[in-house]
N, C-alpha and C positions, 0 to 999 in steps of 0.2 A: 453369646459371649458377653461378659460383664463389662460395663464401661468403667474406666478408671478415672478418678478425679485427681488432678495435680494442682497443688497450690504453687504459684510463682509470684515473684515480687518484681514489679516494674520499677527500675531505679533511674532509667535514663532513656530518652528517645534520640534517634539520630536527627539532628536539626535539618540537614539538607533533604532528608526524605520527607519530613513534615512540611518543609517549605515547598517541595515539589508538589505534594498533595494539595496544599492550599493554593498554589499558583494555578494548578490544573483546574481546580474547582472554580476559581475566579475567572479563568479564561472561558470556561463554559458559560458562566454568567455573562461575561463580556460579549460572547458570540450572540447570546439572546438579545442583549441590548443593541448590538450592531445590526441584527436583522430587523428589529423594530425601527431603528433609526433609518435604515435603508428604505424600508417601506414608506416611512414618513417623508423622507427626502424625495423619493420618486413621486409621491402624491403632490407634494408642494411644488416641485419644479414643473411637473406636468400640468398642474393647474395654472401656473403663472405664464405659460407660453401659449402661443396660438396653435402650434402643432403638438398633438399629444405624443407622437413618436419622437420628436425632437426633445420634448420635455422628459420623456421616459429615459432617453439615452443619457442626457445630462444628469438626471436624478440617479440613474443606475451607476454612473461613474463615481459619484460621491459615495453612494451606498457600498460599492465594492471596496473602495478604499477603507471605509469604516469597518467592513467585515474583516479585513486583513489587519488593520492597525489596532482597533479596540481590544480584541482578544489578547494581543501581544502586550498592550499596556496593562490590561487587567491581570495578566499572568505575572508581569514584573512586580506590580504592586502587591499581589497576593503572595508571591514568593518572599518578598521582603517582610511582610506582615507575618507569614508563617515561620520564617526564620527567627524573628523576634519572639513569637509565641513559644517556639520550641526551646529557645534559650531560657526564657522565663520559667517554662515548665520544668526544665532540667534543674534550675536553681531551687525551685520549690520542692521538687522530688528529692533533691539531695538533702535539703534541710529537714524534710518530713520523714525521710527514711524509705520512701517509695510507696507504691500502691500494691496491695495484695490482689492478685488476679487468680481466678479459678478456671482451669482449663480441663475440658473433658475429652478423652480419647474416644473415638468412635470405632 
C-alpha cells in the first residue's frame, strides 16, 4: 500500500494543552530535584546527630515534604510559563500565517 503525504498548516495551538505539557515536564524535573534534595537532607541531618536512625528519620521527614511540594511548585511555574509561550506562539503564528507541516499516512 502506498503512503500518502498530506500538507497541513498549523495556525494555532491550544494554550491550555501546551501549558499542561510544560507543567508536567517541569514537575518531572522538580521530582528529580526533590529526590536529590531528600538524599542530601537525610545525609546532612544524619551526620549532625548522634543517632543515625534519629537523623535519618528527621532528614526523611523534610525530604518527603520536598518530594510532595517541589513537583507541585515546579508544575505551577511550568504551567504559567507554558501558557505564556503558547500565547506568544499563537500571536506569531497568526502574524506569519502558520507553519506548514507534512503528515504521512501509514
